[in-house]
Structures are given as C-alpha cells and as structure tokens.
C-alpha positions as CSV (number, residue, x, y, z in Angstrom):
1,M,0.0,0.0,0.0
2,P,1.7,3.3,-1.1
3,L,2.1,6.0,1.5
4,S,0.4,9.4,0.9
5,T,2.7,12.1,-0.4
6,D,0.4,14.9,1.1
7,P,2.1,15.9,4.4
8,F,-1.2,17.5,5.6
9,R,-3.3,14.3,5.2
10,P,-2.6,11.6,7.7
11,H,-2.3,8.1,6.3
12,H,-4.2,5.4,8.3
13,M,-3.8,1.6,7.9
14,P,-4.0,-1.6,9.9
15,L,-0.8,-2.4,11.7
16,S,-0.5,-5.6,9.7
17,D,-0.2,-3.5,6.5
18,L,2.4,-1.1,8.0
19,P,5.7,-1.6,6.1
20,V,8.6,-3.2,8.0
21,G,10.7,-0.4,9.6
22,A,7.9,2.1,9.6
23,A,6.3,3.6,12.8
24,G,2.8,4.6,13.5
25,R,0.6,6.1,16.2
26,I,-2.3,3.9,17.2
27,C,-5.6,5.7,16.3
28,A,-8.2,3.0,17.0
29,L,-8.8,-0.6,17.9
30,N,-11.4,-2.3,15.7
31,G,-13.1,-5.6,16.5
32,E,-14.9,-7.4,19.3
33,A,-14.7,-5.8,22.8
34,T,-12.8,-8.8,24.2
35,V,-10.2,-8.5,21.4
36,C,-9.8,-4.8,21.9
37,A,-9.5,-5.2,25.7
38,R,-6.8,-7.8,25.3
39,L,-4.8,-5.6,23.0
40,R,-5.1,-2.7,25.4
41,E,-3.8,-5.0,28.2
42,M,-0.8,-5.7,26.0
43,G,-0.1,-2.0,25.7
44,F,-1.7,-1.3,22.3
45,C,-3.6,1.8,23.5
46,E,-4.8,4.7,21.5
47,S,-1.9,7.3,21.0
48,A,0.9,4.7,21.7
49,V,3.7,4.7,19.1
50,V,4.5,1.3,17.6
51,E,7.2,0.3,15.1
52,K,6.9,-2.8,12.9
53,I,10.2,-4.6,13.2
54,S,9.6,-7.5,10.9
55,G,7.1,-9.9,9.4
56,V,8.3,-13.1,11.2
57,G,6.4,-15.5,9.0
58,E,3.4,-15.5,6.8
59,S,1.0,-14.9,9.6
60,T,3.1,-13.3,12.4
61,L,4.5,-9.8,12.8
62,L,7.1,-8.4,15.3
63,C,6.7,-4.9,16.6
64,Q,8.2,-2.6,19.2
65,L,5.9,-0.9,21.6
66,C,7.2,1.2,24.7
67,G,10.6,-0.4,24.4
68,T,9.3,-4.0,24.3
69,R,9.2,-6.3,21.3
70,I,5.9,-8.1,20.9
71,A,4.9,-10.8,18.4
72,L,1.3,-10.6,17.1
73,S,-0.6,-12.6,14.7
74,D,-1.4,-10.9,11.4
75,R,-5.1,-11.2,12.4
76,A,-4.5,-9.3,15.7
77,G,-2.5,-6.7,13.8
78,S,-5.5,-6.1,11.5
79,H,-7.5,-4.9,14.5
80,I,-5.0,-2.1,15.2
81,V,-5.4,1.1,13.1
82,V,-2.3,3.3,13.0
83,E,-1.4,6.7,11.5
84,V,1.9,6.5,9.8
85,I,4.4,8.9,11.5
86,R,7.6,7.6,10.0
87,S,8.0,5.8,6.8
88,A,10.2,2.7,6.4
89,G,13.9,3.5,5.8
90,V,13.8,6.9,7.6
91,K,16.1,6.9,10.6
92,H,14.9,8.8,13.7
93,A,17.1,11.2,15.5
94,R,18.5,10.1,18.9
C-alpha cells in the first residue's frame, strides 16, 4: 500500500499493513470488545507509538511498543489502526 505524499493528510492503515521499519501512532482498535480489551492490556492503546520490526512469518509480525518487542498474529494486527508517523527506511534522531 503506497504512502500518501500529502504531508497534511494523515495516512491510516492496519498495523498488519504497515511496512517493516515504519512507525505509527495507534488511532483506534477495531473488533470485538474482548479482542480490543486484550490488545489494550498488552499496551496497544490509542496514542501509543508502535514500530513494525519484521514480518516473522506468513502470519506473524514483530513490533516494538514502549521499548518492548511483541509478536502478534497478522489477524490481531489487522484490528489495530495506525497513523503513519515515520516511513520505512527513515532513521529517527537520537
């Protein structure tokens, strides 16, 4: 999925579609209440910043959230809507 080139229009997508190396701010959790509650318990709360580290397999993704690496199923990642804040390949300043 290509990223928007308009800097004034935020680009939203499921975490499962976020490119490896990109970072996003969680905007919403979609799905059943029990699924959303479990994701929040794991730290996937609205406004949290998450980086997709890799797609471990065909159905698993590895992401970094609050300094912790967490593996999620692709299905769980599809319930997390993020706004892209850093594209893949762009290094952040330290």
